[in-house]
N, C-alpha and C positions, 0 to 999 in steps of 0.2 A: 208342320212338324219339323223340328230341327234336329239334325244329327250333330252331336258333339264329336268332332273329328278325333277326339281322344279315343274313341272306340277303335280307331285305327290302332290305338295302343292296346285294345283288347284283342282284336284279331290281327292287329297291326297290318292291315291291308288298306291302302287308300280306298276309301269308299266302303269299308267293311261294316259295321253294325250301325243301324240307325238308332239314335237315342233321343227320346223326347225329354228335353231339359228346359225348354223355354218356348212359350207361345206368346208372341208379341201381338197384343189385341188391338193396338191403336190403328186407326186408319188415317191415311194421309190425304191432303188436299190435292197433291199432284196426281192427276188421274192416270197418266200412262207410266211414267217412271216409277212412281211409288207402287202402283199396282203390280207392275212387272217385277220390281225389286222384291216385294213381299212374296210373290209366287216363286221366284228363284230361291229366296231364303228358306221358305217352308219346304221346298223340295231339295234342299241341301246344295243348291247351286251357288255356293258362296262367292266364287270368283266373279261371276256375272252380277250377283247381287251387289257387290261392292261398287262397281261402276254405276249401276242403276241408282243406288242410294245417293251416291255423290251427285249425280245429275238432279235427283229429286231435291237434295239439299240446296243446290244452287237456285232453284225456283221457289223454294218454300219461304214464306214470310213470317209465319207464326214461330215465335221463339221457342215455345214448348215443343212444337213438332220438330223444329230443327234440332233441338237437344235429343229428341227420340231418335232421329235419323243418325246423329253422331254416335249414339249408343249402339244402334244396329250395325253401323259400319265397324265399330270396335268389335262387336260380337262376331261378325264375319271373319275378321282377322284372327280372333281368338280360336274360332272353330277350324281355321285352316292352319293353326299352329304357327302364327307369326307374332311372337311376343313384342317385337320392336314396334311394329305398326299398331298392334292393339294398344300398346301403351300410349301412343300418340293420340289415338281416337278416344280412348277412355278419358284421357286427360282433357280433351276438348269437350266431351260430354259433361264431365264434372264441372268444368269452368262455365259451361252453358246452363248450369243449374239443373241438370237432369236429376229428377227427384229420387229415383230408386238407389239406395246405398249399395246395391250390387255392383254398380259401376266402380265404386271405391274398392270393393273386394277383388273384382277381376283386374283392376288396375294394379293392385298390390300383387296379385298372382303373377301378372306379366312381368313386373319388376323383379320379383323373386326368381322367375324362370331364367333371368339373365345373371343370377348370382349377386345382385345388388341388395344384400340383406339389410343394410342400415336404412336405405331408402324405403324398402318394402315394409320394414317394421313400422315406420311412421304411418304409412297408409293403413296397415292392419289395425293400429291403435285407434285411428280415426273411425274405422269401420266398427270396432268394438263399442265405441261411444254411441254410434247411431243404431247399431243392432246388437245390443248386449246379450240377447238370448241365442244368437247364432254362434254355434261352436266353431264355425269356420274362421271367424275373426280371431278368437283366442288361440286357435290352433295355429294360425298364421304367425301370430306374435311369438309363440313358443318355437315354431319352426325356424324363424329367422335367428332367434337366439341360439338354438342348438346347432343349426347348419354351419355357422362360422366356426364353432368349437370343433365340430367334426372335421371340417376342412383343415383347421390348424393342427389337428392331431389325428392324422389318417390311420386307418387300420393297416395291417400288414399285407393286404391283398395287392398284387401287382396286376395291372390291366394292360392288355395288348389288343390293338385293332387287327382283326384277321383279314388283312387286305386281299388275300387270295379268294376269300369267300364273298367279299363285298363289291358293290357296284355304285355308281353315282345315284342309284335309285333307292327304294326301300328294301332292305334286307333285314329280316327279323325273325324272332321266335324259332330258334334252333331246337331240334330234338334228335336224339341218337337213334339210328336205324338198326344198329347191331349191338350185341352184348359186350363187345370189346371196345366200344367207343371210338371206332375208327371210321364211322360213316355218319354224316349229318344230313338230315332233311330240314330245310328251312323255307321260309316264305320270302318271295322277291317279286318286285314289280319291274324288273329289268326287261329290256327288249328281248323278244323271243318267247313271250308268253303265249298260251293257247288262245286266249281271247284277243281279238284284233282291235276292238274299240278302245279309245282313250277315255279316261274319266273326264267328264265335264267339270268336275270339281277340282281335280288335282293335275290334270294333264298327264297322268301316269298311265302305264299299261295296267291291265287287270293283273292282280297278284296271282302267282302260281306257286306250287311246291317244287323245290329244286333239291338236288342232293349232290354231295361231294364226298370223296373218299380220301382219307389221310394215309400217306405212306409211312414207312418205318422211321423216316427222319422227321416226321411231323408236318410235312408239306401237304396242303390240300389240293386236290385236283380241280380242274375247271368245273364249276357247277353246271349240272345238266338238268333240264326240265324233266319232271317225271311224266310218265306216259298218260295218254287219255285211256279210259274215261275219268281217271282220278282228277286230272286237270281238265277244265272245260272252258267255255267262253264266259264263265262266271268268275267270281273271285274265290280263290282257295287259299287257305292259310291256317296257321296255328295248329299244327298237328302234334299228336302224341301216339306212341306205339304201346301195345300191351307188353307184358313181361316176356312173352315168347317171341316178340317182334314179328308176328305174322298177321296182326290186325291193327289197322290204323284208324284213329279217331281224328277228324279234322273239321274245320269250319268252312262252309260254303255260303256265299252271299250273292244275292241277285236283286235287281229292281223289283218292287212290288208289281203285282199284276195290273195295278191302275196306271202303269207306264210312267209313273213319276220317277224322279231320280232317287227317291228314298229307297234305301236298301233293306232287305230282310235277310236275316242270317239264321242258319240252323246247324246242328252238329250231324255229321255224316260218318259212316263207317266204310272201310274198304278192306277186303281180304287180299293177302299176298299169294299170287299164283306164279311160282317160279321167280322171275325177276320183275314181274309186273303186278300192279295193284288194280283189282277189278271188283266185281260184285258190289258196286257202290249202292248204299242204301241210306236214306235219311232216318235217323233214330228218333223214335217217339219218346221224347224226354219231357217236353213242355208243349203247351198249345202252339199251333202253327203261327199264331199271330204275335207270339213273343220272340224277340230277338235273343238268341242264346249262342254261345260259342266259347272258344278257348278251353277245350276240355283238358282235364288232368285225370287220369285213370290209374287206379291202383294196379299193381302188377298182376294180381289175380282177377282183375276186372269185376270185383265185387261191388265197387262203388266208383262214382265219378264226381269230380268237382268241376264246376263250370261257371261262366259269367252270364248273367241275364240282365236284360234291360227292362226296368220298370215292371217287374213281375209282382203280382199282388202279394203283399206281405214283406216286400223289400224295405230297405232302409235308406237307399240313396239312388244315385243315377244308375250305377251298375253295382250289383251285389254278387258275392260268391254264394252259390247254392251247391247242394250235393244230392245225388240220387243213388239209391241202392239198386242193384240188379237182382231181380227175382229169377233165379236159375231154373226153377221149376216151370214157371209160366213164360219164361224167356221175355220178360218185359222190364223196362226201367220204371221204378216206383216214383210216386209223386215227389217232386223236388222239395227239399227242406232248406231254409235259409241258415247260413252258418252263424248268424247271430251278431249281436252288437259288439262282441269282443273283436270280431274280424271286420265286419262291415260298418261303414260310416255314411254320413250324408253325401260323401264324395263318391269316388270311383274305386272299386276294387276289381282287379282283373288279373289275367295271366297267371293262374295258379299252377303250382308244380309240387308234386308229392315226392319228397325225398325218401331214400331207402330207410332212413331211421324213423320215418313216420311224420317228421315235421312238415309243415306246410309253408311254402314260399309263394308270395304273390306280390303284385304291384298295386300301389294305392297312392292317391293324392289327398286322401281324407285323414290319414294319420300324420303325426308330426314328421315332416320330411324336409328335404333340402330344396325342393323346387316343384317340378311337376310330378310325374310318377316316380316313386321310390320303390325299391324292392325291400320287402319285409319277410321276417321269419317268425313263425309261431310254432312253439313246441307242442307235440301231441300229448294230450292229457287223458284221452280215452277214445272209445269208438266214436268217430265223426265229431270229435271235440278237440279244439286247440286253444292254447293259452293266449296271453297278451302278446301282440306282435312286437317284434324288435327290429328297429331300423338297421340295415346292414352298413349304413354310414358311408363316408367317403373313403376310398375312391370308387367303390361299387356304385354308389349313388352320387348324383351331381345335381345341379340346379335344373338340368334338362330332364327328359324322359328316360327312365331306366326300367327295364321290364323283361319278362320272358327268360328267367334264369333256369339253367339246368346244371346238374353235377355229374361228374364221372364217378358213379357209385357213391361210396362214402368218403372219397378223397376231397380235399378242400380246393378242388379245381373244376372248371367247367366253362360254360359260355352264357352270355346274356345279350340283350339288345339294348341299344342306346342311340339317341340322336344328339349326344354331347358334341361340343365344339371340337374341331380337329378331325372329324371323321371323314370317310371317303364319300358318303352319300347322305341321303335323308335320314335313314336309320342304318346302322351298321351292327354287325355281329362282333362282339368282343370276347376274348378269352380272359380268364382270371385264374390266379393260383397264388398260393402262399409260398414264398421262397423259403428254402430250408435255412435254418439258423445254425451257425457254428459256434459252439461254446468251448472254452478251454479253461480248465482250472490248473494253475501251475504255480510254482514258487521254488524257493531255495531253502534248504535246511542247513543251519550253521550252529556252531558252538557259541553259547551266549557270552562266554568270557573271552575266548581267543578270536572269535569271529571267523574261524576257519570253516570251510564247507565240510559237511559230514557225508561221506560216501556210504552207501549201503543202508541208509535209514529206510525203514518200512513206512510207506504212506498208504493208508487204507481209506477208500472212499465208499461211503454207504449212503444210498439214496432212499428217499421216502417211497419210491416205487419198488423197494425190495432188492434193488441191485447192490452188488458188493464186489469190489475189485481192489487188488493190492499190487503196488509196484515198489521198486527201490530207487533211491536217488543215485545219480551217476557221480563221476569223480568231482564234478563241480557242485555237488549237493543239490542238483536240480531234479524236480519231478514234473510230470506233465500228464494230465488227463484231458482228452479232447473228444470232440464230437465226430470228427472225421475218422474213418476206419483206420485202425492201427493193427497191431498183431493180434488183438483180441477184441471181439465185438463189444464185450462188456466194459470196454474203456470209454464208451460213448457217454457224453454228457447230454441229458435229455431236457426238453422244454418242460416248464411247469413242475419242476422237481427240486426239492431241497436236499442238500448233501451235508453229511458230517465227515470231517477229515481227521483221521487219527494218525499220529506220527509216533514212531517208537524206534529206539536204538539201544542196544546193550550198553549199560553203564551211563545211560542218560534218563532223565525223567521224560515220561510221555508228554505229548502235547496234543491239543485238540482245537479244531476250528470249524466254522460253518460257512457255507455258501448256498445261494439259491438262484434258480433260473425262473422262479415264479414271477410273472409280470414283466419279464425281460423280453422285449420284442425285436431285438436286433442282435447280431452276432457280437459276442462279448468275450474278452479275456479276463478272467478273474485271477488276480495275483494274490497268493496267500503264502507269505514267508513265515518260517518258524525258527526260533532260536532256542535250542535245547540246553538244559542244565546238566552239566557233567556231575555224576555222583560217585565217581570212582574213588574219591578220598573221603573216608568216613568222618573225618574231623572238619571237612570243608563247610563253612557257614554259608547257608543259602538264604538270601534275603527275600522277603515278601512285603506287601504293603504294610506300612508302619502301624503298629498296635499302640494306641494312645491310652494313657491313664491319667487320672488326676494326681497332683503333686503328693508324693508319699503314700499313694494308695495302689491297691492291686485290682480293684473292681473294674470290670470291663466297661468302657464307655460305649454307647450305641455305635459310633463310627468304627470302634475297634472290632466289632463283630463283623463288619463288612470286610475288614482285612483278614480276619480268620476264615471267612467264607472262601477266600482265595485259597488258603492252605487246605481247607476241607476238600475243595475240588481237586487239588493236587493229589491228595490221598485217595480220593475216589478213582481218579484216572490212573493211578499207579498202585494197584492192589498189593504187589509183593513187598513194598517198602515198609520199613520200620524206622521211625525218626526219633531223634532227640530234639525236643522243643526247649530252647534255652532262652533265658531272660538275663539281661546284663544292665548294670547301672553305671553311672559315672563315678568318679572318685570322691565326690563330695558326700558328706555324712559319714558315719562310722562304718567300719568294716562289717560289724555284726548287723547293723541296721540294713545296710545294702544287701547283705547275703540273704537275710530273712525276706526283705521286700522282693528281691528277684525270684526267690523260690516260690513265693505266693503268686507272683505274676505268672510264672510259667505254669503253675498248677491251675490257675484260673483259665488260661488258654486251653490246656488239655481238657479240663472239665467241660468247657463249651463244646469242644470237638466231640467228646464222648456223648454229650446230649444230642449232637447232630447225627449220631449213629456210627462214629468211627470206633472200632474196638479198642479198649483201653490198652491191650497188650501190643498195640502198634505204635504207642507213643510213650516216651519217657520225659517227664517234666524235670528240668534241671535249672536251678538258679546259680549263677556264677558271681553275683554281686559285682565287685570291681576287679575281679581276678584277671579278666581278659580284656583289658582296655585296648582299644584300637589306637588311641593316641594317649601317651602317658602325660603325667603332670608337668614334667620338665618341658616337653614340647609345647604344651599349652601355655606355660608361663612365658615362653619366648614370643608368643603371638602378641602383636601390637595393640589390636583393638579388642574391646569386649565382645563385639559381634563375632569375631573369629573364634574367640575362646568359647563362646556359648555354642557355636556351631560344632566345635570339636567335642564338647561335652555331649551334645545331642547325638553325635555318631557313636559315642560310647554307650549311650542309653539305647538299647536295641533289643528286639525279640526276633530271633532267627531260628532256623532249624537245620539239621544235618541228617543225612541218610546213613544210618549205621548198619543196616542190613537190607538185602534185596531178595530175601528168600522166604518171606512171610507166607504162611498158609493158614487160612482161616480155620478155626476150630469148628467141628460139626456142632450144629445147634441141637 
């Protein structure tokens, strides 16, 4: 029987849960080395098995059996989590024509575990050709394609190695001991553990539960091993506390009674008495012969989610199961598999129940970046969760990432990882989303003089219901910011859209929009406004050109777009009454031009009435050629026909002027 050392990633204790994933049925001609190697391998003594298999290989003559030995050596390296060496030996096995395509799959996995996604993709594609019905190959192809995209476009999380908690050994699976998140319990194989024997598989100490307290400055104290009998000469790890923080659920593993190196693991409970944990009891959740561990318990202890190895009805190497607690009978009910939405043919482990009901867990069976990735599944109903979502980079990497916890509902917490650059084999990392600072600012000026407008009102209204108004300073500047100012409602929030309204007496109002939706870094939004002065009733105000066919007054389709601009001006400035005037050039007769301009002005007003503007807010006025901007004498002096035509074009215009600013709508 073989343990996949990734169960170290379930209970994250070297030597913690035995997993039956591969039985090598071949027998070898080498009587001593082969037999001894098989014995070590089946009892999870992978380090010794490696050397014995290598000696067996040197004496073996059969090509097929030599290929089998190469594969077994690669397996030993895989199960001791050495991707570099496993790559070497899987490659040798493949080149020696080892027939099982699993060698290609595991070779691809090892390459991916080092973040070499392009190389791994090629191997996964080869595996798909040889084993098209195995979802792991297709999953690997998709993982390589997505992983690089996630790495190139990281999420906003920032990651920090908690060096004061970590050691050169295994440090993993943190959990909060108190309700204020100031004390951590975690698993560690550092020197000083209760157990004195070193693991024959890893050379590490037996894992124990440690704790550390954080001071007000965020500094963690030197981790201290928890008392006996909580820690013992066995392996302890992967703990979780109930909502009251007075009862602990944890995993304990020990060799089977047959005195082999194979470990058997169960979930235990411990009560807190003062500052100590005692009353240790093994919980009857699954048959004693089944490896279970890594408990996640609801705050009210009504149900538990845990990892089980090859339990009947499972879907992969390790599945997530749940058990309800019968409070009347004081027993845990028969476990139920979480189903195919969560579990895969791979490994699902390290569950965590968030305060919002969502389930976090680690998996190498869903589309991910490498080995174990952390996933989130939204709660859909009682003991029911939706499709898992990968937390992506930098929470996840090509290495193993697992055992996440959160500080309540805040976007910060801790998790475990053996990513590159750590202090030890596994390290504890903190994560948080840095605050984003947004600023909406700009300058308000006069559209004609370009002078700054002091005292203009700038109102900001958000889709979150927020509303705040400020005035421009002497330079015409305004500023809304995220950072605290004189009023908290001046904050600019994430994932919110804003409308900006600008007003000033004797000026037309103006409006703009900004949004922080989808913006994931601090940003300054600059939105300047140029206001139109309306203090002179006869002042012509231009807007986008209204076009007509020659000698006609019917509005062309593009002319309606121009009038929609004027429509919005009227909507944004309810008190104004305008004169909409049309003008012609001096060509054609006076009477014709007068009649044409009046009809054009009336066409514009009629369109705006149809759009909903009250008729008593507009006066249609045609001036024909009475108000030429450039007279005929000036035009006659121009040298080119193009200049003359441009001058006539300026004279042909549709404009408006504000004749009053005291309009009050009539009651309907």
